[in-house]
VEXDRENVEX-889016 format. One line per 10 residues: number of its first residue (from 1); for each residue x, y, z of N, C-alpha, C. Coordinates in Angstrom, 3 decimals. Atoms other than C-alpha are relative to their C-alpha. Layout:
N
NUM) X/Y/Z/X/Y/Z/X/Y/Z | ...
# end
This chain:
315
1) 1.069/-0.993/0.624/63.132/90.309/13.848/0.765/0.839/-0.832 | -0.533/-0.839/0.930/63.806/92.242/10.833/-1.072/1.386/-0.224 | 0.997/-1.256/0.445/62.501/95.747/9.290/0.592/0.063/-1.466 | -0.007/-0.261/1.326/61.914/95.788/5.604/-0.141/1.599/-0.484 | 0.027/-1.063/0.322/62.642/99.043/4.017/-1.156/0.276/-1.055 | 1.033/-0.198/1.091/59.924/100.681/1.843/0.297/1.255/-0.648 | -0.117/-1.388/0.695/59.706/103.848/-0.267/-0.430/1.114/1.153 | 0.366/-0.967/-1.054/59.793/106.896/2.035/-1.236/0.829/-0.270 | 1.330/-0.315/0.403/56.281/108.411/2.595/0.109/1.541/1.206 | 0.003/-1.480/-0.930/55.668/112.098/4.261/-1.119/-0.389/0.827
11) 0.856/0.351/-0.796/53.950/112.129/7.218/-1.604/0.033/-0.526 | 1.587/0.025/0.788/50.510/113.205/5.453/-0.321/-1.231/-0.836 | 0.080/0.962/0.623/50.965/110.375/3.311/-0.136/-1.413/0.610 | -0.119/1.097/-0.948/51.588/107.898/5.795/-1.442/-0.190/0.777 | 0.992/0.295/-0.938/48.551/108.804/7.801/-1.254/0.260/-0.893 | 1.327/0.103/1.047/46.064/109.223/4.752/-0.873/-1.490/0.035 | 0.692/1.358/0.344/45.340/105.280/4.279/-0.785/-0.307/1.373 | 0.400/0.388/-1.046/44.640/105.063/8.039/-1.449/0.733/0.311 | 1.215/-0.856/0.018/42.284/108.091/8.152/-1.101/-0.240/-0.912 | 1.225/0.689/0.793/40.280/106.428/5.182/-0.425/-1.210/0.404
21) 0.431/1.444/-0.698/40.274/103.237/6.947/-1.027/0.487/0.854 | 1.062/-0.360/-1.123/38.429/105.031/9.801/-1.301/0.339/-0.528 | 1.204/-0.397/0.497/35.806/106.565/7.667/-0.578/-1.548/-0.855 | 0.529/1.237/1.067/35.355/103.157/5.526/-0.659/-1.006/0.924 | 0.442/0.994/-0.916/35.172/100.804/8.293/-1.111/0.138/1.063 | 0.859/-0.070/-0.994/33.097/102.463/10.824/-1.384/0.283/-0.814 | 1.361/0.230/0.783/30.347/102.271/7.915/-0.290/-1.198/-1.045 | -0.194/1.089/0.937/31.044/98.910/6.613/-0.753/-0.880/0.654 | 0.578/1.091/-0.625/29.736/95.501/7.428/0.314/-0.391/1.308 | -0.200/0.671/-1.513/29.484/93.681/10.904/1.280/-0.873/-0.032
31) -0.817/0.948/0.100/32.236/91.477/9.617/1.430/0.591/0.830 | -1.007/-0.536/-0.603/34.690/94.057/11.049/-0.370/0.609/1.804 | 0.176/-0.276/-1.163/35.070/94.595/14.854/0.199/1.467/0.416 | -0.211/-1.337/-0.789/35.017/97.882/16.957/1.290/0.452/-0.256 | -1.666/-0.323/-0.040/38.697/97.768/17.092/0.495/0.421/-0.939 | -0.580/-0.605/1.289/39.264/98.455/13.511/0.093/1.309/-0.091 | 0.064/-1.533/0.274/38.411/102.237/13.844/0.703/0.126/0.848 | -0.757/-0.549/-0.903/40.175/102.428/17.010/1.644/-0.062/-0.396 | -1.468/0.330/0.629/43.396/100.921/15.177/0.187/1.033/-0.930 | -0.520/-1.214/1.159/43.151/103.153/12.251/0.244/1.397/0.522
41) -0.133/-1.093/-0.453/42.952/106.117/14.417/1.443/0.123/0.834 | -1.170/0.166/-0.870/45.962/105.247/16.709/1.248/-0.265/-1.129 | -1.109/0.378/0.899/47.913/104.282/13.347/0.087/1.555/-0.767 | -0.343/-1.023/0.526/47.205/107.662/11.916/0.561/1.265/1.026 | -0.763/-0.857/-0.846/48.699/109.549/14.926/1.421/0.418/-0.612 | -1.602/-0.542/0.371/51.989/111.635/14.083/0.794/0.333/1.177 | -0.584/-0.683/-0.888/54.082/111.833/16.845/1.561/0.492/-0.454 | -1.182/-0.798/0.501/57.511/113.810/16.753/0.989/-0.972/-0.642 | -0.604/1.112/0.786/60.112/112.167/14.451/1.250/-0.340/1.273 | -1.176/0.380/-0.776/63.089/110.447/16.135/-0.253/-1.164/1.161
51) 0.466/1.185/-0.974/63.002/108.195/19.174/-1.383/-0.254/0.437 | 1.562/-0.060/-0.511/59.404/109.184/20.014/-0.764/-0.956/-1.195 | 0.663/0.966/0.982/58.379/107.205/16.762/0.250/-1.284/0.286 | -0.420/1.192/-0.657/60.174/104.094/18.165/-1.042/-0.583/1.099 | 0.466/0.318/-1.074/58.694/104.267/21.343/-1.638/-0.048/-0.087 | 1.417/0.339/0.452/54.995/104.664/19.864/-0.147/-1.043/-0.193 | 0.103/1.336/0.536/55.496/101.857/17.729/-0.086/-1.147/0.942 | -0.041/1.040/-1.262/56.468/99.759/20.741/-1.441/0.067/0.808 | 1.590/-0.199/-1.337/53.206/101.057/23.035/-0.984/-0.500/-1.133 | 1.107/0.375/0.847/51.131/100.472/19.722/-0.097/-1.691/0.036
61) 0.029/1.809/0.097/52.522/96.686/19.472/-0.457/-0.598/1.237 | 0.534/0.567/-1.072/51.759/96.282/23.218/-1.487/0.147/-0.128 | 1.507/-0.096/-0.088/48.132/97.696/22.869/-0.696/-1.115/-1.061 | 0.775/0.993/1.243/47.533/95.370/19.703/0.009/-1.400/0.470 | -0.012/1.228/-0.898/48.768/92.407/21.604/-0.815/-0.292/1.050 | 1.002/0.207/-1.225/46.696/93.075/24.636/-1.159/-0.214/-0.847 | 1.272/0.218/0.387/43.901/93.305/22.418/-0.586/-1.376/-0.582 | 0.247/1.177/0.189/44.350/90.140/20.797/-0.191/-1.413/0.916 | -0.172/0.848/-1.460/44.911/88.358/24.212/-1.394/-0.031/0.883 | 0.819/-0.653/-0.849/41.463/89.820/25.152/-0.667/-1.264/0.858
71) 0.484/1.303/-0.416/39.815/86.320/25.529/0.767/-0.919/0.852 | -0.959/0.800/-0.705/42.704/84.601/26.827/0.377/0.565/1.382 | -0.353/-0.532/-1.123/43.432/87.286/29.333/-1.216/0.257/0.924 | 1.020/0.200/-1.054/39.945/87.501/30.891/-0.107/-1.394/0.454 | 0.294/1.387/-0.326/39.886/83.783/31.079/1.089/-0.300/1.144 | -0.910/-0.167/-1.134/42.982/83.924/33.043/-0.029/0.683/1.314 | 0.281/-0.908/-1.068/42.021/86.592/35.210/-1.073/-0.672/0.662 | 0.939/0.821/-0.658/38.937/84.622/35.882/0.624/-1.186/0.824 | -0.783/1.150/-0.479/41.049/81.460/36.759/0.529/0.552/1.753 | -0.774/-0.215/-0.912/43.193/83.293/39.243/-1.031/0.827/1.069
81) 0.734/-0.774/-0.959/40.417/85.673/40.816/-0.780/-1.115/0.757 | 0.979/0.960/-0.808/37.899/82.759/41.384/0.841/-0.839/1.116 | -0.882/1.145/-1.044/41.035/80.497/43.279/0.072/0.810/1.133 | -0.189/-0.914/-0.898/41.337/83.745/45.400/-0.912/0.277/1.117 | 0.939/-0.368/-0.778/38.139/84.822/46.212/-1.525/-0.727/-0.254 | 1.159/0.784/0.132/35.321/82.476/45.286/-0.359/-0.663/1.287 | 0.045/0.184/-1.510/33.641/81.774/48.282/-0.437/-1.743/-0.113 | 0.002/1.623/-0.287/33.848/77.936/49.800/-1.610/-0.133/0.331 | 1.381/0.461/-0.051/30.373/76.186/49.656/-0.994/0.735/-0.635 | 1.101/-0.971/0.776/28.692/78.433/47.329/-0.807/-1.267/-0.883
91) 0.901/1.177/0.532/25.583/76.438/45.675/0.595/-0.264/-1.485 | -0.356/0.352/1.181/27.167/77.044/42.171/1.884/-0.154/0.146 | -1.556/0.267/-0.369/30.641/75.238/42.081/0.765/1.047/-0.850 | -0.775/-0.636/0.881/33.599/77.013/40.954/0.073/-0.240/-1.579 | -0.266/0.448/1.102/34.153/75.140/37.952/-1.426/0.126/-1.041 | 0.817/-0.329/0.939/30.735/75.616/36.728/-0.332/1.535/-0.223 | -0.142/-1.344/0.316/30.932/79.423/37.310/0.756/0.214/-1.117 | -0.771/-0.340/0.835/33.658/79.489/35.273/-0.214/-0.210/-1.641 | 0.623/0.159/1.245/32.170/77.814/32.255/-1.320/0.800/-0.565 | 1.132/-0.959/0.571/29.063/80.110/32.203/0.466/1.340/-0.194
101) -0.606/-1.373/0.273/31.304/83.036/32.737/0.568/0.020/-1.436 | -0.678/-0.080/1.309/33.305/82.098/29.616/-0.827/-0.066/-0.912 | 0.885/-0.041/1.034/30.217/81.461/27.720/-0.687/1.405/0.056 | 0.756/-1.239/-0.150/28.887/84.818/28.814/1.267/1.057/-0.865 | -0.632/-0.844/0.548/32.133/86.526/27.712/0.298/-0.260/-1.509 | 0.162/0.193/1.296/32.074/84.778/24.392/-1.080/0.844/-0.688 | 0.901/-0.471/0.554/28.622/85.940/23.632/0.069/1.612/-0.080 | -0.078/-1.706/-0.185/29.193/89.696/24.939/1.068/0.421/-1.309 | -0.958/-0.457/0.870/32.376/89.912/22.608/-0.682/-0.064/-1.582 | 0.615/-0.269/1.223/30.005/88.979/19.661/-0.999/1.024/-0.140
111) 1.136/-1.106/0.077/27.194/91.211/20.605/0.433/1.330/-0.049 | -0.665/-1.331/0.036/29.418/94.141/21.304/1.104/0.143/-1.346 | -0.973/-0.137/1.047/31.352/93.477/17.998/1.350/0.180/0.471 | -1.679/0.235/-0.375/34.701/92.756/19.864/0.502/-1.257/-0.591 | -0.225/1.142/0.334/35.044/89.608/17.802/-0.986/-0.726/-1.208 | 0.784/0.191/1.458/34.049/88.664/14.104/-0.689/-1.686/0.231 | 0.708/1.344/-0.020/31.904/85.278/13.429/0.954/-0.852/-0.445 | -1.073/0.911/0.544/34.782/83.763/11.373/1.017/-0.193/1.471 | -0.904/0.154/-1.130/36.721/84.307/14.920/-0.924/-1.123/1.037 | 1.049/0.571/-0.800/33.787/82.812/16.948/0.116/-1.502/-0.510
121) 0.063/1.204/0.607/33.897/79.625/14.363/1.158/-0.734/0.345 | -1.217/0.655/-0.206/37.419/79.092/14.844/0.080/-0.398/1.467 | -0.190/0.448/-1.094/37.106/79.032/18.548/-0.929/-1.110/0.377 | 0.513/1.378/-0.095/34.436/76.554/18.387/0.448/-1.207/-0.440 | -0.845/1.402/0.625/36.443/74.151/16.308/1.201/-0.296/1.184 | -0.888/0.208/-0.747/39.316/74.744/18.864/-0.672/-0.583/1.673 | 0.710/0.533/-1.179/36.776/73.936/21.841/0.020/-1.437/-0.167 | 0.419/1.695/0.437/35.921/70.384/20.040/1.339/-0.484/0.042 | -1.445/0.346/-0.062/39.586/69.882/19.521/0.537/-0.414/1.319 | -0.585/0.064/-1.308/40.630/70.508/22.821/-0.483/-0.560/0.843
131) 0.828/0.662/-1.015/37.818/68.867/24.751/0.240/-1.564/-0.208 | -0.428/1.388/0.398/38.784/65.756/22.694/1.302/-0.539/0.606 | -1.056/0.575/-0.700/42.070/65.523/24.024/0.080/0.118/1.426 | 0.360/-0.177/-1.620/41.155/66.595/27.426/-0.841/-1.162/0.575 | 0.484/1.213/-0.248/39.039/63.588/27.487/0.895/-1.110/0.236 | -0.928/1.366/0.014/41.908/61.086/26.599/0.849/0.409/1.239 | -1.107/-0.249/-0.836/44.518/62.976/28.743/-0.191/-0.254/1.469 | 0.497/-0.111/-1.639/42.701/63.113/32.146/-0.175/-1.425/-0.068 | 0.145/1.203/-0.549/41.851/59.300/31.406/1.141/-0.935/0.161 | -1.364/0.599/-0.148/45.577/58.367/30.985/0.539/0.542/1.389
141) -0.782/-1.013/-1.203/46.374/60.669/34.043/1.053/1.065/-0.046 | -0.954/-1.093/0.262/48.529/63.107/32.441/-0.103/1.553/0.725 | 0.361/-1.076/-0.963/46.553/65.966/34.483/-1.528/-0.390/0.735 | 1.509/0.463/-0.755/43.473/65.929/36.707/-0.613/1.495/0.489 | 0.649/-1.144/-0.220/41.030/68.649/37.470/-0.733/-0.294/1.511 | 0.109/0.447/-1.369/40.913/68.547/41.444/-1.495/0.411/0.463 | 1.475/-0.396/-0.445/37.397/70.318/41.695/-1.418/-0.748/-0.319 | 1.145/1.046/0.465/33.712/68.896/41.313/-0.672/1.231/-0.856 | 0.535/-0.993/0.813/30.965/70.541/39.197/-0.875/-0.932/-0.917 | 1.198/0.620/0.857/27.866/69.685/37.080/0.327/0.039/-1.369
151) -0.257/0.049/1.491/28.923/70.890/33.745/1.387/-0.507/-0.448 | -1.106/0.998/0.070/31.233/68.263/32.799/-0.160/-0.925/-1.100 | -0.078/1.330/0.802/31.973/65.454/30.204/1.004/-0.715/0.576 | -0.865/0.963/-0.715/33.494/62.580/32.019/0.806/0.703/1.237 | -0.969/-0.789/-0.932/36.373/64.176/34.231/0.431/1.315/-0.670 | -0.540/-1.156/0.524/36.657/67.151/32.261/-1.196/0.945/0.014 | 1.083/-1.353/0.031/34.733/70.593/33.015/0.207/0.651/-1.277 | 0.138/-0.120/1.461/33.466/72.024/30.038/0.708/1.671/-0.112 | -1.059/-1.192/0.259/35.555/75.460/30.869/1.167/-0.287/-0.701 | -1.648/0.505/0.677/38.647/73.509/29.811/-0.064/0.209/-1.229
161) -0.046/-0.348/1.639/37.720/73.718/26.145/0.360/1.756/-0.615 | 0.093/-1.461/0.120/37.429/77.647/26.516/1.724/0.165/0.198 | -1.381/-0.158/-0.224/41.221/77.380/27.443/0.762/-0.176/-1.500 | -0.577/0.288/1.588/42.147/76.024/24.012/-0.599/0.858/-0.834 | 0.193/-0.993/1.053/39.928/78.324/22.225/0.501/1.358/0.454 | -0.738/-1.155/-0.268/41.547/81.217/24.024/1.300/0.052/-0.869 | -1.211/-0.092/0.851/44.597/80.196/21.966/-0.403/0.121/-1.431 | 0.772/-0.017/1.412/42.524/79.785/18.621/-0.488/1.642/0.030 | 0.529/-1.733/0.160/40.936/83.473/19.411/1.255/0.915/-0.140 | -1.213/-1.045/0.098/44.452/84.966/20.116/0.640/-0.127/-1.491
171) -0.581/0.184/1.479/45.977/83.395/16.631/-0.891/0.724/-1.178 | 0.973/-0.644/1.221/42.796/84.627/14.516/0.272/1.329/0.275 | -0.002/-1.466/-0.272/42.879/87.966/16.172/1.204/0.784/-0.374 | -1.192/-0.601/0.354/46.436/88.730/15.918/0.481/-0.120/-1.728 | -0.149/0.139/1.391/46.496/87.368/12.271/-0.395/1.202/-0.590 | 0.745/-1.025/0.857/43.901/90.024/11.190/0.463/1.262/0.601 | -0.149/-1.382/-0.482/45.098/92.955/13.405/1.537/0.401/-0.469 | -1.122/-0.487/0.639/48.542/92.780/12.188/0.293/-0.490/-1.365 | 0.051/0.350/1.557/48.053/91.699/8.672/0.854/-0.931/-0.401 | -1.320/1.214/0.215/50.133/88.573/8.528/0.118/-0.262/-1.472
181) -0.202/0.234/1.263/51.859/88.108/5.124/1.116/-1.123/0.177 | -1.126/1.146/-0.240/54.431/85.025/4.440/0.716/0.099/-1.340 | -0.890/0.506/1.035/57.338/84.348/2.198/0.237/-1.685/0.361 | -0.452/1.535/-0.185/58.433/80.354/1.637/-1.062/-0.802/0.626 | 1.227/0.864/-0.568/54.953/79.230/3.052/-0.138/-1.401/-0.632 | 0.119/1.326/0.491/54.797/75.557/2.359/-1.542/-0.369/-0.659 | 1.140/0.443/0.428/51.720/74.012/0.578/-0.928/-0.217/1.099 | 0.747/0.204/-0.929/48.824/73.883/2.943/-0.383/-1.445/0.180 | 0.376/1.696/0.046/47.952/70.039/2.001/1.161/-0.419/0.856 | -1.018/0.651/-0.790/51.538/69.432/3.689/-0.001/0.440/1.414
191) 0.325/-0.438/-1.580/50.931/71.851/6.773/-0.690/-0.928/0.634 | 0.974/0.486/-0.668/47.624/70.247/7.419/0.452/-1.628/0.306 | -0.122/1.281/-0.071/48.923/66.687/6.985/1.305/-0.244/1.344 | -0.884/-0.234/-1.159/51.836/67.522/9.493/-0.509/0.022/1.540 | 0.798/-0.467/-1.247/49.397/69.040/12.090/-0.735/-1.434/0.475 | 0.555/1.171/-0.368/47.602/65.744/11.797/0.821/-1.232/0.791 | -0.812/1.201/-0.605/50.457/63.513/12.516/0.266/0.342/1.461 | -0.092/-0.481/-1.437/51.088/65.746/15.606/-1.010/-0.317/1.026 | 1.325/0.543/-0.934/47.748/65.324/16.826/-0.241/-1.171/0.252 | 0.090/1.198/-0.576/47.670/61.878/16.707/1.072/-0.657/0.684
201) -0.854/0.686/-0.839/50.861/61.335/18.284/-0.224/0.595/1.470 | 0.226/-0.505/-1.169/49.635/63.318/21.274/-0.861/-1.015/0.894 | 0.680/1.301/-0.551/47.515/60.134/21.773/0.712/-1.193/-0.060 | -0.691/1.325/0.190/49.356/57.434/20.300/1.448/-0.362/0.466 | -1.679/0.032/-0.594/52.948/58.007/22.059/-0.581/-0.659/1.299 | 0.256/0.645/-1.268/51.205/56.624/25.213/0.172/-1.788/-0.222 | -0.135/1.323/0.553/51.203/53.216/23.333/1.137/-0.493/-0.881 | -0.983/-0.194/0.922/53.730/53.700/20.481/1.172/0.665/0.563 | -1.308/-0.934/-0.097/57.050/54.986/20.401/-0.477/1.611/-0.367 | 0.379/-1.408/0.378/56.978/58.845/20.628/0.995/0.530/-0.992
211) -0.654/-0.660/1.144/57.954/60.639/17.375/0.256/1.283/0.133 | -0.179/-1.343/0.015/58.143/63.957/18.636/1.252/0.661/-0.752 | -0.959/-0.431/0.538/61.488/64.573/17.707/0.236/0.132/-1.574 | -0.044/-0.208/1.199/61.056/63.493/14.365/-1.014/0.948/-0.829 | 0.979/-1.176/0.255/58.095/65.809/14.319/0.320/1.459/0.015 | -0.527/-1.404/0.362/59.951/68.876/15.112/0.980/0.050/-0.850 | -0.896/-0.136/1.070/62.574/67.838/12.374/-0.796/0.241/-1.008 | 0.860/-0.058/0.902/59.748/67.719/10.132/-0.432/1.440/-0.324 | 0.429/-1.371/-0.032/58.646/71.214/11.169/0.903/0.978/-0.587 | -1.419/-1.024/0.167/62.130/72.699/10.848/0.046/-0.229/-1.535
221) -0.283/0.080/1.830/62.367/71.232/7.146/-0.821/0.610/-0.591 | 1.287/-0.675/0.872/58.926/72.416/6.116/0.015/1.424/0.013 | 0.103/-1.400/-0.369/59.145/75.928/7.521/1.193/0.955/0.200 | -1.338/-0.618/-0.370/62.980/76.567/7.775/-0.110/1.537/-0.700 | -0.096/-0.863/0.673/62.419/79.181/4.998/-1.122/0.997/0.176 | 1.057/-0.951/-0.269/59.205/80.757/6.045/0.126/1.251/0.992 | 0.122/-1.386/-0.786/59.175/84.530/7.166/-1.480/0.265/-0.054 | 1.370/-0.323/-0.303/56.091/85.844/8.802/0.003/1.614/0.050 | -0.219/-1.456/0.305/55.670/89.680/8.014/-1.182/0.540/0.673 | 1.268/-0.555/-1.041/53.285/91.762/10.239/0.308/1.704/-0.115
231) -0.300/-1.433/0.028/52.733/95.552/10.279/-0.804/0.379/1.255 | 0.382/-0.628/-1.283/52.403/97.282/13.662/-0.370/1.368/-0.149 | 0.468/-1.200/0.039/52.297/100.534/12.333/0.292/0.567/-1.411 | -0.148/-0.497/1.349/53.727/102.040/9.150/1.125/-0.695/-0.830 | -0.900/0.574/0.634/56.571/99.668/8.349/-0.189/-1.419/0.234 | -0.319/1.585/-0.406/56.773/95.678/7.944/1.050/-0.378/0.627 | -0.872/0.429/-0.520/58.241/93.871/10.138/0.214/-1.689/-0.171 | -0.122/1.689/0.396/59.485/90.009/9.938/0.851/-0.647/1.058 | -0.942/1.101/-0.690/60.702/87.077/11.761/-0.125/-1.448/-0.500 | 0.644/1.425/0.644/61.066/83.634/10.990/-1.219/-0.669/0.671
241) 1.695/0.444/-0.481/57.552/81.812/11.464/0.522/-0.981/1.341 | -0.508/0.869/-1.202/59.458/78.979/13.608/0.236/0.888/1.277 | -0.180/-0.481/-1.184/60.645/81.589/15.929/-1.064/0.739/0.637 | 1.106/-0.611/-0.586/57.476/83.321/16.266/-1.200/-0.967/0.705 | 0.691/0.880/-0.615/55.467/80.366/17.160/0.762/-0.699/1.296 | -0.441/0.299/-1.509/58.045/79.467/20.016/-0.241/1.229/0.890 | 0.363/-1.138/-1.013/57.555/82.973/21.399/-1.523/-0.231/0.440 | 1.389/0.112/-0.306/53.834/81.978/21.595/-0.139/-1.081/0.960 | 0.035/1.088/-0.971/54.440/78.868/23.015/0.643/0.358/1.463 | -0.727/-0.192/-1.594/56.593/80.251/25.851/-0.993/0.949/0.609
251) 1.150/-0.970/-0.719/53.715/82.927/26.611/-1.144/-0.908/0.680 | 0.906/0.764/-0.640/51.286/80.168/26.974/0.440/-0.985/1.121 | -0.606/0.428/-0.928/53.608/78.489/29.216/0.030/0.559/1.122 | 0.074/-1.034/-1.117/53.749/81.424/31.682/-1.309/-0.157/0.191 | 1.535/-0.048/-0.425/49.833/81.368/31.402/-0.303/-1.261/0.687 | 0.336/1.241/-0.684/49.814/77.710/32.303/0.406/-0.026/1.319 | -0.229/-0.115/-1.542/51.691/78.301/35.362/-0.682/0.575/1.028 | 0.857/-0.523/-0.800/49.219/80.751/36.623/-1.326/-0.722/0.219 | 1.372/0.775/-0.092/46.394/78.480/35.545/0.159/-1.227/0.965 | -0.232/0.946/-0.943/47.919/75.509/37.573/-0.114/0.447/1.262
261) 0.107/-0.792/-1.465/48.642/78.003/40.551/-1.300/0.194/0.487 | 1.507/-0.351/-0.654/44.829/78.730/40.676/-0.654/-1.396/-0.261 | 0.793/1.165/-0.155/44.067/75.325/40.844/-0.972/-0.607/-1.066 | 0.889/-0.113/1.151/42.337/75.256/37.505/0.108/-1.613/-0.515 | -0.223/1.561/0.200/44.030/71.681/36.702/1.538/-0.202/0.626 | -1.236/0.197/-0.477/46.910/70.066/38.055/0.822/-1.302/-0.788 | -0.592/1.312/0.615/49.691/67.779/36.831/0.443/-0.916/1.269 | -0.131/1.006/-1.168/50.659/64.619/38.987/0.840/0.674/1.352 | -0.968/-0.354/-0.612/53.774/66.307/40.349/-0.398/1.353/1.053 | 0.508/-1.254/-0.571/51.498/69.431/41.615/-0.997/-0.548/1.154
271) 1.153/0.142/-0.867/49.209/67.429/43.658/0.227/0.123/1.465 | -0.439/0.006/-1.346/51.276/67.717/46.980/0.303/1.223/0.342 | -0.343/-1.141/-0.403/51.800/71.115/46.510/0.471/0.739/-1.575 | 0.108/-0.600/1.487/51.932/73.618/43.498/1.822/0.205/-0.190 | -0.936/-0.369/0.599/55.247/73.880/41.585/0.052/0.498/-1.219 | -0.169/-0.558/1.535/56.278/75.568/38.400/-0.222/-1.204/-1.036 | 0.021/1.067/1.061/55.361/73.587/35.254/1.074/-0.489/-0.643 | -1.302/0.237/0.900/58.337/71.728/33.886/0.026/0.474/-1.284 | -0.613/-0.671/1.399/60.168/73.560/30.991/-0.034/-0.971/-1.171 | 0.203/1.151/1.003/59.671/70.278/29.019/-1.213/0.145/-0.726
281) 1.208/-0.346/0.729/56.094/71.436/28.356/0.045/0.598/-0.855 | -0.152/-1.032/1.154/57.311/74.136/26.189/-0.062/-0.788/-1.287 | 0.102/0.592/1.147/57.635/71.467/23.646/-1.101/-0.420/-0.412 | 1.614/0.423/0.297/54.225/70.210/23.946/-0.803/1.148/-0.458 | -0.024/-1.524/0.279/53.395/73.770/23.618/-0.130/0.386/-1.339 | -0.398/-0.240/1.449/55.006/74.262/20.444/-0.702/-0.633/-1.133 | 0.841/0.762/0.856/53.366/71.523/18.992/-1.100/0.110/-0.268 | 1.464/-0.611/-0.066/49.857/72.425/20.069/-0.178/1.221/-1.022 | 0.053/-1.349/0.593/50.783/75.879/18.975/-0.017/0.204/-1.794 | -0.053/0.235/1.575/51.543/74.607/15.258/-1.386/-0.427/-0.302
291) 1.382/0.692/0.644/48.018/72.640/15.265/-0.901/1.136/-0.081 | 0.525/-1.112/-0.063/46.513/75.678/16.238/0.288/1.000/-1.088 | -0.128/-0.710/1.031/47.918/77.771/13.633/-0.581/-0.427/-1.044 | 0.657/0.658/1.328/47.049/75.317/10.800/-1.466/0.261/-0.072 | 1.403/0.080/-0.084/43.526/75.118/12.034/-0.405/1.815/-0.305 | 0.371/-1.023/0.251/43.311/79.036/11.848/0.401/0.535/-1.477 | -0.384/-0.410/1.416/45.179/79.047/8.542/-1.060/-0.462/-1.186 | 1.024/0.769/1.097/42.255/76.999/6.826/-1.238/1.090/0.130 | 1.039/-0.904/-0.099/39.940/80.283/7.802/0.689/1.027/-0.619 | -0.470/-1.672/0.785/42.307/83.424/6.737/0.807/-0.643/-1.155
301) -0.591/0.075/1.579/44.184/81.766/3.937/1.409/0.555/0.312 | -1.367/-0.916/-0.132/48.029/82.538/4.336/0.192/0.617/-1.579 | 0.119/-0.782/1.092/48.415/85.310/1.829/1.695/0.108/-0.247 | -1.308/-0.664/0.490/52.074/85.800/0.085/0.049/1.389/0.148 | -0.490/-1.141/0.269/53.857/88.946/0.657/0.207/0.770/-1.223 | -0.075/-0.783/1.308/53.389/91.581/-2.201/1.549/0.276/0.156 | -1.114/-0.572/0.200/56.396/92.419/-3.854/0.400/1.517/0.385 | -0.257/-1.248/-0.574/58.231/95.430/-2.637/-0.021/1.257/-1.428 | -0.182/-0.695/1.024/57.704/98.462/-4.648/1.394/0.759/-0.357 | -1.436/-0.452/0.427/60.858/100.035/-6.433/0.227/1.371/0.585
311) -0.394/-1.316/-0.846/62.830/102.559/-4.661/0.090/1.288/-1.251 | -0.028/-0.880/0.779/62.741/105.904/-6.315/1.508/0.199/-0.467 | -1.476/-0.126/0.461/65.766/106.869/-8.564/0.427/1.473/0.782 | -0.345/-1.272/-0.403/68.031/109.643/-7.189/0.301/0.926/-0.797 | 0.115/-1.040/0.993/67.958/112.887/-8.606/1.312/0.368/-0.845
# end
């Protein structure tokens, strides 16, 4: 990860845009969430110079990431809590409760303006794409849902679509919160075509040769020069986009371990007792992460990073 220098600004100049954003966005259209004003106030804060600024930026990064993970974090908390405490023999099955609770969370986030309508549309798209994949993968025995319920399609409980939606929710929110910009981003038509090939391979490799390695190579070639720029506080940071996808895929793999521990779904090797999800699943999550990113990109449209302002001349 890198830091890109900009023309130095005084604390007053640095805080002014955030302060103006508070005034503007608290009076603006409902396309903005309540988080915008909170974020602007945090960004306007002026800690002491030196190591305190680094610590503050690190804490602000964690806070923003936590906010972006809100939907996924609540879902993961539901899975673990119901696994530990949901009453045995309850009239409403645990899976059905999870479906109703997930829908309630989604509606509450819209009603209380914790999420925008654009983000909700992205989540709906992920729900559909994920459910289609779930129907196929459970039919061929890739994984299974060990508990029963009424709210399901085939062998797939409806709450499972919300797990894919949690990934879409995170990407859509983090894109907006960190004001993503890019350099070296390929044409969206090429990116979309590759995403489609990856999605098809998730199904086709059960009968045809698995071309996963070729797809990884195509990803590397297409995005080798792509940098993602993001703003935590007052300076642009960057990293290779390929690395960013891997870090998110790794986080999802950790979350999947919690989900399988909570008996939300099980892989064949976990049916006789829980074991950690095989690290090889990281590759699958990386490819799914890419598909997720491309879906969100069709809504947000990747923006090129603006040219740097010229540095001031020395006196």
